C-alpha positions as YAML, in Angstrom:
chain: A
units: angstrom
residues:
- id: 1
  name: MET
  ca: [6.56, 10.48, -29.63]
- id: 2
  name: PRO
  ca: [8.22, 13.90, -29.05]
- id: 3
  name: ALA
  ca: [10.26, 14.05, -25.84]
- id: 4
  name: LYS
  ca: [8.20, 16.91, -24.36]
- id: 5
  name: LYS
  ca: [4.93, 15.10, -24.95]
- id: 6
  name: HIS
  ca: [6.33, 11.89, -23.47]
- id: 7
  name: SER
  ca: [7.54, 13.74, -20.36]
- id: 8
  name: PHE
  ca: [4.15, 15.39, -19.94]
- id: 9
  name: LEU
  ca: [2.33, 12.06, -20.17]
- id: 10
  name: LEU
  ca: [4.72, 10.42, -17.70]
- id: 11
  name: ALA
  ca: [4.27, 13.28, -15.23]
- id: 12
  name: THR
  ca: [0.50, 12.98, -15.58]
- id: 13
  name: VAL
  ca: [0.59, 9.24, -14.95]
- id: 14
  name: ILE
  ca: [2.75, 9.73, -11.85]
- id: 15
  name: LEU
  ca: [0.45, 12.45, -10.54]
- id: 16
  name: VAL
  ca: [-2.57, 10.18, -10.97]
- id: 17
  name: ALA
  ca: [-0.66, 7.32, -9.36]
- id: 18
  name: GLN
  ca: [0.18, 9.47, -6.35]
- id: 19
  name: PHE
  ca: [-3.47, 10.47, -6.03]
- id: 20
  name: ILE
  ca: [-4.62, 6.85, -6.07]
- id: 21
  name: TYR
  ca: [-1.83, 5.49, -3.91]
- id: 22
  name: GLN
  ca: [-1.83, 7.88, -0.94]
- id: 23
  name: PRO
  ca: [-5.30, 9.33, -0.40]
- id: 24
  name: PHE
  ca: [-7.13, 6.32, -1.80]
- id: 25
  name: LYS
  ca: [-7.62, 4.60, 1.54]
- id: 26
  name: ALA
  ca: [-8.26, 7.77, 3.51]
- id: 27
  name: GLN
  ca: [-10.80, 9.35, 1.22]
- id: 28
  name: ASP
  ca: [-14.28, 9.33, 2.67]
- id: 29
  name: GLU
  ca: [-16.53, 7.21, 0.49]
- id: 30
  name: PHE
  ca: [-19.58, 8.04, 2.58]
- id: 31
  name: ASN
  ca: [-20.71, 10.56, -0.03]
- id: 32
  name: LYS
  ca: [-20.43, 8.08, -2.90]
- id: 33
  name: TYR
  ca: [-23.27, 5.92, -1.65]
- id: 34
  name: GLY
  ca: [-27.02, 6.44, -1.39]
- id: 35
  name: PRO
  ca: [-29.29, 8.43, -3.70]
- id: 36
  name: MET
  ca: [-27.62, 11.50, -5.16]
- id: 37
  name: GLY
  ca: [-28.39, 14.64, -3.17]
- id: 38
  name: SER
  ca: [-30.12, 12.75, -0.37]
- id: 39
  name: GLU
  ca: [-30.17, 14.38, 3.06]
- id: 40
  name: VAL
  ca: [-27.89, 13.05, 5.78]
- id: 41
  name: CYS
  ca: [-29.52, 12.46, 9.16]
- id: 42
  name: LYS
  ca: [-27.19, 13.29, 12.07]
- id: 43
  name: ASP
  ca: [-29.62, 13.46, 14.99]
- id: 44
  name: LEU
  ca: [-31.72, 10.43, 15.93]
- id: 45
  name: LYS
  ca: [-33.71, 12.36, 18.51]
- id: 46
  name: GLU
  ca: [-34.88, 14.89, 15.93]
- id: 47
  name: TYR
  ca: [-35.59, 12.14, 13.41]
- id: 48
  name: PHE
  ca: [-37.85, 10.13, 15.71]
- id: 49
  name: LYS
  ca: [-39.76, 13.26, 16.67]
- id: 50
  name: ALA
  ca: [-40.87, 13.55, 13.04]
- id: 51
  name: PRO
  ca: [-39.93, 10.39, 11.10]
- id: 52
  name: LYS
  ca: [-39.52, 10.67, 7.35]
- id: 53
  name: LYS
  ca: [-37.83, 8.69, 4.60]
- id: 54
  name: ILE
  ca: [-34.04, 8.90, 5.01]
- id: 55
  name: TYR
  ca: [-31.29, 6.97, 3.28]
- id: 56
  name: LYS
  ca: [-28.11, 8.15, 5.04]
- id: 57
  name: LEU
  ca: [-27.21, 8.22, 8.71]
- id: 58
  name: ASP
  ca: [-24.01, 9.72, 10.17]
- id: 59
  name: LEU
  ca: [-23.74, 9.44, 13.95]
- id: 60
  name: SER
  ca: [-20.05, 10.29, 14.23]
- id: 61
  name: TYR
  ca: [-18.64, 11.67, 17.47]
- id: 62
  name: GLN
  ca: [-21.78, 11.54, 19.57]
- id: 63
  name: THR
  ca: [-23.13, 9.53, 22.46]
- id: 64
  name: ILE
  ca: [-26.32, 7.81, 21.37]
- id: 65
  name: ASP
  ca: [-29.31, 7.25, 23.62]
- id: 66
  name: PRO
  ca: [-29.46, 3.41, 23.92]
- id: 67
  name: LYS
  ca: [-33.22, 3.38, 23.34]
- id: 68
  name: LEU
  ca: [-32.84, 5.35, 20.12]
- id: 69
  name: TYR
  ca: [-29.87, 3.24, 19.05]
- id: 70
  name: GLU
  ca: [-32.03, 0.10, 19.26]
- id: 71
  name: LYS
  ca: [-34.59, 1.72, 16.97]
- id: 72
  name: ILE
  ca: [-32.17, 2.33, 14.09]
- id: 73
  name: SER
  ca: [-33.27, -0.93, 12.47]
- id: 74
  name: SER
  ca: [-36.78, 0.46, 12.10]
- id: 75
  name: ILE
  ca: [-35.50, 3.00, 9.53]
- id: 76
  name: SER
  ca: [-36.08, 0.51, 6.73]
- id: 77
  name: ASP
  ca: [-34.90, 2.67, 3.82]
- id: 78
  name: LEU
  ca: [-31.39, 3.20, 5.22]
- id: 79
  name: GLN
  ca: [-28.64, 2.56, 2.70]
- id: 80
  name: VAL
  ca: [-25.66, 4.24, 4.38]
- id: 81
  name: ILE
  ca: [-24.58, 4.20, 8.04]
- id: 82
  name: LYS
  ca: [-21.47, 5.68, 9.62]
- id: 83
  name: LEU
  ca: [-20.63, 5.28, 13.29]
- id: 84
  name: SER
  ca: [-17.58, 6.74, 15.02]
- id: 85
  name: GLY
  ca: [-16.61, 7.02, 18.66]
- id: 86
  name: ASN
  ca: [-20.09, 6.22, 19.95]
- id: 87
  name: GLY
  ca: [-19.10, 3.98, 22.84]
- id: 88
  name: VAL
  ca: [-21.10, 1.03, 21.51]
- id: 89
  name: ASN
  ca: [-19.98, -2.59, 21.32]
- id: 90
  name: GLU
  ca: [-23.10, -4.20, 19.87]
- id: 91
  name: TYR
  ca: [-25.00, -3.60, 16.65]
- id: 92
  name: PRO
  ca: [-28.50, -2.13, 16.83]
- id: 93
  name: LYS
  ca: [-31.23, -4.59, 17.74]
- id: 94
  name: ASN
  ca: [-32.58, -6.43, 14.67]
- id: 95
  name: PHE
  ca: [-29.75, -4.96, 12.60]
- id: 96
  name: GLU
  ca: [-30.27, -7.67, 9.97]
- id: 97
  name: LYS
  ca: [-33.56, -6.03, 8.99]
- id: 98
  name: LEU
  ca: [-31.65, -3.25, 7.20]
- id: 99
  name: ILE
  ca: [-31.56, -5.20, 3.96]
- id: 100
  name: ASN
  ca: [-31.01, -2.10, 1.82]
- id: 101
  name: LEU
  ca: [-27.60, -1.24, 3.27]
- id: 102
  name: VAL
  ca: [-24.90, -0.58, 0.70]
- id: 103
  name: TYR
  ca: [-22.39, 1.12, 3.04]
- id: 104
  name: PHE
  ca: [-21.53, 0.47, 6.68]
- id: 105
  name: ALA
  ca: [-18.53, 1.91, 8.49]
- id: 106
  name: SER
  ca: [-17.62, 1.98, 12.16]
- id: 107
  name: TYR
  ca: [-14.58, 3.64, 13.74]
- id: 108
  name: ASN
  ca: [-13.52, 3.42, 17.40]
- id: 109
  name: ASN
  ca: [-16.39, 1.24, 18.58]
- id: 110
  name: LYS
  ca: [-15.43, -1.98, 20.33]
- id: 111
  name: PHE
  ca: [-17.51, -4.45, 18.38]
- id: 112
  name: THR
  ca: [-16.40, -8.00, 19.15]
- id: 113
  name: ALA
  ca: [-17.66, -9.59, 15.93]
- id: 114
  name: PHE
  ca: [-18.94, -8.84, 12.46]
- id: 115
  name: PRO
  ca: [-22.70, -8.31, 12.17]
- id: 116
  name: SER
  ca: [-24.64, -11.55, 12.58]
- id: 117
  name: SER
  ca: [-26.83, -12.85, 9.76]
- id: 118
  name: LEU
  ca: [-24.48, -11.48, 7.08]
- id: 119
  name: LYS
  ca: [-26.70, -13.20, 4.54]
- id: 120
  name: SER
  ca: [-29.23, -10.38, 5.07]
- id: 121
  name: PHE
  ca: [-26.76, -7.77, 3.80]
- id: 122
  name: TYR
  ca: [-26.48, -9.06, 0.24]
- id: 123
  name: THR
  ca: [-26.70, -5.47, -1.12]
- id: 124
  name: LEU
  ca: [-23.63, -4.29, 0.84]
- id: 125
  name: HIS
  ca: [-20.88, -2.74, -1.29]
- id: 126
  name: HIS
  ca: [-18.62, -1.15, 1.34]
- id: 127
  name: LEU
  ca: [-17.78, -2.57, 4.78]
- id: 128
  name: GLU
  ca: [-15.27, -0.85, 7.04]
- id: 129
  name: LEU
  ca: [-14.47, -1.70, 10.67]
- id: 130
  name: GLN
  ca: [-11.64, 0.11, 12.44]
- id: 131
  name: HIS
  ca: [-10.47, 0.06, 16.06]
- id: 132
  name: THR
  ca: [-12.63, -2.87, 17.14]
- id: 133
  name: ALA
  ca: [-12.11, -5.94, 19.35]
- id: 134
  name: ILE
  ca: [-12.74, -8.38, 16.49]
- id: 135
  name: ASP
  ca: [-10.24, -11.21, 16.03]
- id: 136
  name: SER
  ca: [-11.61, -13.02, 12.99]
- id: 137
  name: ILE
  ca: [-13.45, -12.48, 9.74]
- id: 138
  name: PRO
  ca: [-16.30, -15.01, 9.64]
- id: 139
  name: ALA
  ca: [-16.76, -17.58, 6.89]
- id: 140
  name: GLU
  ca: [-20.18, -16.04, 6.29]
- id: 141
  name: ILE
  ca: [-18.43, -13.07, 4.63]
- id: 142
  name: ALA
  ca: [-18.96, -15.08, 1.45]
- id: 143
  name: TYR
  ca: [-22.64, -14.09, 1.50]
- id: 144
  name: LEU
  ca: [-21.64, -10.49, 0.67]
- id: 145
  name: SER
  ca: [-21.50, -11.24, -3.02]
- id: 146
  name: ARG
  ca: [-21.72, -7.58, -4.06]
- id: 147
  name: LEU
  ca: [-19.01, -6.32, -1.72]
- id: 148
  name: HIS
  ca: [-16.52, -4.04, -3.49]
- id: 149
  name: THR
  ca: [-14.51, -2.73, -0.52]
- id: 150
  name: LEU
  ca: [-13.48, -4.43, 2.72]
- id: 151
  name: ARG
  ca: [-11.38, -2.39, 5.15]
- id: 152
  name: PHE
  ca: [-10.37, -3.69, 8.54]
- id: 153
  name: SER
  ca: [-7.76, -2.25, 10.89]
- id: 154
  name: ASN
  ca: [-6.34, -1.51, 14.30]
- id: 155
  name: THR
  ca: [-7.07, -4.49, 16.47]
- id: 156
  name: ASP
  ca: [-3.36, -4.78, 17.40]
- id: 157
  name: ASP
  ca: [-4.13, -8.47, 17.80]
- id: 158
  name: THR
  ca: [-4.31, -11.58, 15.66]
- id: 159
  name: LEU
  ca: [-6.81, -11.72, 12.81]
- id: 160
  name: LYS
  ca: [-7.99, -15.00, 11.36]
- id: 161
  name: LEU
  ca: [-8.95, -15.00, 7.69]
- id: 162
  name: PRO
  ca: [-11.55, -17.47, 6.39]
- id: 163
  name: THR
  ca: [-11.00, -19.72, 3.39]
- id: 164
  name: THR
  ca: [-14.24, -18.33, 1.96]
- id: 165
  name: LEU
  ca: [-12.64, -14.99, 1.00]
- id: 166
  name: ARG
  ca: [-12.18, -16.38, -2.49]
- id: 167
  name: PHE
  ca: [-15.95, -16.36, -2.99]
- id: 168
  name: LEU
  ca: [-16.09, -12.55, -2.90]
- id: 169
  name: LYS
  ca: [-16.28, -12.36, -6.68]
- id: 170
  name: ASN
  ca: [-16.75, -8.57, -6.82]
- id: 171
  name: LEU
  ca: [-14.23, -7.49, -4.18]
- id: 172
  name: LYS
  ca: [-11.96, -4.80, -5.63]
- id: 173
  name: GLU
  ca: [-10.24, -3.42, -2.54]
- id: 174
  name: LEU
  ca: [-8.97, -5.25, 0.52]
- id: 175
  name: SER
  ca: [-7.24, -3.23, 3.23]
- id: 176
  name: LEU
  ca: [-5.89, -4.78, 6.43]
- id: 177
  name: GLU
  ca: [-3.84, -2.68, 8.85]
- id: 178
  name: ASN
  ca: [-2.36, -3.01, 12.32]
- id: 179
  name: CYS
  ca: [-3.40, -6.60, 12.93]
- id: 180
  name: VAL
  ca: [-1.41, -9.83, 13.03]
- id: 181
  name: LEU
  ca: [-2.01, -12.23, 10.14]
- id: 182
  name: ASP
  ca: [-0.31, -15.49, 9.28]
- id: 183
  name: SER
  ca: [3.10, -14.61, 7.88]
- id: 184
  name: MET
  ca: [1.86, -15.56, 4.41]
- id: 185
  name: PRO
  ca: [-1.82, -14.59, 4.04]
- id: 186
  name: LYS
  ca: [-2.49, -17.15, 1.32]
- id: 187
  name: GLU
  ca: [-6.28, -16.71, 1.37]
- id: 188
  name: ILE
  ca: [-5.86, -13.20, -0.05]
- id: 189
  name: PHE
  ca: [-4.16, -14.63, -3.13]
- id: 190
  name: LYS
  ca: [-7.35, -16.42, -4.12]
- id: 191
  name: ILE
  ca: [-9.49, -13.30, -4.61]
- id: 192
  name: ASN
  ca: [-9.32, -13.04, -8.39]
- id: 193
  name: SER
  ca: [-11.23, -9.76, -8.58]
- id: 194
  name: LEU
  ca: [-8.81, -7.70, -6.43]
- id: 195
  name: GLN
  ca: [-7.58, -4.42, -7.89]
- id: 196
  name: TYR
  ca: [-6.22, -2.77, -4.73]
- id: 197
  name: LEU
  ca: [-4.43, -4.63, -1.93]
- id: 198
  name: PHE
  ca: [-3.19, -2.90, 1.25]
- id: 199
  name: LEU
  ca: [-1.38, -4.76, 4.03]
- id: 200
  name: SER
  ca: [0.24, -2.50, 6.62]
- id: 201
  name: ALA
  ca: [1.75, -3.73, 9.89]
- id: 202
  name: THR
  ca: [0.21, -7.18, 9.45]
- id: 203
  name: ASN
  ca: [3.18, -9.39, 10.41]
- id: 204
  name: THR
  ca: [3.64, -10.29, 6.73]
- id: 205
  name: PHE
  ca: [7.15, -11.66, 6.16]
- id: 206
  name: TYR
  ca: [6.69, -13.26, 2.75]
- id: 207
  name: LEU
  ca: [4.05, -13.53, 0.02]
- id: 208
  name: SER
  ca: [2.51, -16.33, -1.95]
- id: 209
  name: ARG
  ca: [4.07, -16.88, -5.36]
- id: 210
  name: HIS
  ca: [0.63, -17.35, -6.94]
- id: 211
  name: PHE
  ca: [0.31, -13.91, -8.49]
- id: 212
  name: GLU
  ca: [-1.42, -15.50, -11.47]
- id: 213
  name: ASN
  ca: [-4.48, -15.53, -9.19]
- id: 214
  name: LEU
  ca: [-4.51, -11.72, -9.12]
- id: 215
  name: PRO
  ca: [-4.93, -10.85, -12.81]
- id: 216
  name: LYS
  ca: [-6.71, -7.54, -12.08]
- id: 217
  name: LEU
  ca: [-4.37, -6.23, -9.37]
- id: 218
  name: GLU
  ca: [-3.33, -2.62, -10.05]
- id: 219
  name: VAL
  ca: [-2.14, -1.28, -6.69]
- id: 220
  name: MET
  ca: [-0.23, -3.33, -4.11]
- id: 221
  name: VAL
  ca: [0.84, -1.75, -0.83]
- id: 222
  name: ILE
  ca: [2.74, -4.01, 1.60]
- id: 223
  name: GLU
  ca: [4.17, -1.61, 4.18]
- id: 224
  name: ASN
  ca: [5.74, -1.79, 7.64]
- id: 225
  name: ASN
  ca: [6.16, -5.53, 7.59]
- id: 226
  name: GLY
  ca: [9.18, -7.83, 7.51]
- id: 227
  name: LEU
  ca: [9.37, -8.58, 3.80]
- id: 228
  name: THR
  ca: [12.86, -9.34, 2.50]
- id: 229
  name: GLY
  ca: [11.84, -9.56, -1.15]
- id: 230
  name: LEU
  ca: [9.13, -10.37, -3.68]
- id: 231
  name: PRO
  ca: [8.49, -13.73, -5.34]
- id: 232
  name: PHE
  ca: [9.89, -14.19, -8.84]
- id: 233
  name: GLU
  ca: [6.29, -14.70, -9.99]
- id: 234
  name: ILE
  ca: [5.41, -11.04, -9.32]
- id: 235
  name: TYR
  ca: [5.50, -10.52, -13.10]
- id: 236
  name: LYS
  ca: [2.30, -12.55, -13.46]
- id: 237
  name: ALA
  ca: [0.26, -9.65, -12.03]
- id: 238
  name: GLN
  ca: [0.55, -7.85, -15.34]
- id: 239
  name: LYS
  ca: [-1.80, -4.95, -14.53]
- id: 240
  name: LEU
  ca: [0.24, -3.67, -11.59]
- id: 241
  name: ARG
  ca: [0.73, 0.09, -11.83]
- id: 242
  name: ILE
  ca: [1.80, 0.94, -8.29]
- id: 243
  name: ILE
  ca: [3.83, -1.05, -5.77]
- id: 244
  name: SER
  ca: [4.71, 0.34, -2.35]
- id: 245
  name: LEU
  ca: [7.00, -1.68, -0.10]
- id: 246
  name: ARG
  ca: [7.93, 1.01, 2.38]
- id: 247
  name: GLY
  ca: [9.30, 0.06, 5.78]
- id: 248
  name: ASN
  ca: [10.36, -3.51, 5.06]
- id: 249
  name: LYS
  ca: [13.73, -5.34, 4.99]
- id: 250
  name: ILE
  ca: [14.17, -5.64, 1.25]
- id: 251
  name: SER
  ca: [17.69, -5.57, -0.17]
- id: 252
  name: ARG
  ca: [16.93, -6.84, -3.66]
- id: 253
  name: LEU
  ca: [14.03, -7.52, -6.02]
- id: 254
  name: PRO
  ca: [13.77, -10.19, -8.73]
- id: 255
  name: ASP
  ca: [14.72, -9.23, -12.29]
- id: 256
  name: SER
  ca: [11.28, -10.45, -13.37]
- id: 257
  name: ILE
  ca: [9.86, -7.14, -12.11]
- id: 258
  name: SER
  ca: [11.03, -5.68, -15.41]
- id: 259
  name: GLN
  ca: [8.15, -7.53, -17.10]
- id: 260
  name: LEU
  ca: [5.58, -5.31, -15.35]
- id: 261
  name: GLU
  ca: [5.12, -3.03, -18.32]
- id: 262
  name: ASN
  ca: [2.37, -0.95, -16.68]
- id: 263
  name: LEU
  ca: [4.36, -0.15, -13.53]
- id: 264
  name: THR
  ca: [4.62, 3.63, -13.01]
- id: 265
  name: LEU
  ca: [5.55, 3.89, -9.32]
- id: 266
  name: LEU
  ca: [7.75, 1.70, -7.12]
- id: 267
  name: ASP
  ca: [8.19, 2.97, -3.55]
- id: 268
  name: LEU
  ca: [11.03, 1.34, -1.62]
- id: 269
  name: ARG
  ca: [11.67, 3.94, 1.05]
- id: 270
  name: GLY
  ca: [12.74, 2.55, 4.40]
- id: 271
  name: ASN
  ca: [14.44, -0.56, 2.98]
- id: 272
  name: PRO
  ca: [18.17, -1.47, 3.11]
- id: 273
  name: MET
  ca: [18.70, -1.27, -0.66]
- id: 274
  name: PRO
  ca: [22.38, -1.23, -1.73]
- id: 275
  name: ALA
  ca: [23.47, 1.27, -4.38]
- id: 276
  name: ASP
  ca: [24.13, -1.36, -7.05]
- id: 277
  name: GLU
  ca: [20.62, -2.78, -6.62]
- id: 278
  name: ILE
  ca: [19.14, 0.68, -7.02]
- id: 279
  name: GLU
  ca: [21.03, 1.18, -10.25]
- id: 280
  name: LYS
  ca: [19.91, -2.22, -11.52]
- id: 281
  name: LEU
  ca: [16.26, -1.38, -10.85]
- id: 282
  name: ARG
  ca: [16.61, 1.93, -12.68]
- id: 283
  name: ALA
  ca: [17.93, 0.04, -15.70]
- id: 284
  name: LEU
  ca: [15.20, -2.60, -15.50]
- id: 285
  name: LEU
  ca: [12.37, -0.07, -15.08]
- id: 286
  name: PRO
  ca: [13.27, 2.96, -17.19]
- id: 287
  name: GLY
  ca: [9.67, 4.27, -17.37]
- id: 288
  name: CYS
  ca: [8.92, 3.88, -13.68]
- id: 289
  name: GLU
  ca: [9.39, 6.39, -10.85]
- id: 290
  name: ILE
  ca: [11.41, 4.62, -8.16]
- id: 291
  name: ARG
  ca: [11.55, 6.08, -4.65]
- id: 292
  name: PHE
  ca: [14.33, 5.13, -2.24]
...
């Protein structure tokens, strides 16, 4: 392949990698779900004055009348709900009746648990809970067999993971941030379908060596933890394209990382990497952008 063409392709891959790696978590997926072009309801008072079929509800940054909040479950066609900063700590009454939900996200509401009767939400694809008072993911999470994305963050407390995570056969993205896990979150390494894994400020000091259980993993972000290295078995996650290990205590990586032939970006900023180790990694990964 001509050098110019190779350089262009490499630059394109890196650009795509940067797009996936940094904005991926922050991008608002609200618009991806529900019927295309469907109207978004943002005012419950106006809706209940003249009820009509709606699929999407966005109640961000508003105080909700408690009587109207309880009636949300009567909007039977709802597929998408976003709550943010509403001052609520309980789900709407009879929430389990919303059996058509595919997307539910809540930010800055002090829920103390996941929704009850998770079995009712078998159509759910995206579940996101941030800034809550929840301290455990229930075993019943296994009922969400169609779940693609699970994002949970900012409890600043311990978070217990259930052994049933491995039954989420369609889970592609798992993001856990600002919560204290066991130092080795072994349950995560049993979710064979994972493509994107994000652990940030989760008290993670070392990882399971069972990377053979993550055959589809493409993006791994383990940031702001106490990692001192990666297991030798990292090479078994052959589809890895992006690894970010920013803000850890890593001084060396195993030579087996050279077997990750699809790796295009390795971010090691904020780690005590000696100069000779940096040079070794550059030799081992000649086609990979390495950031120090």
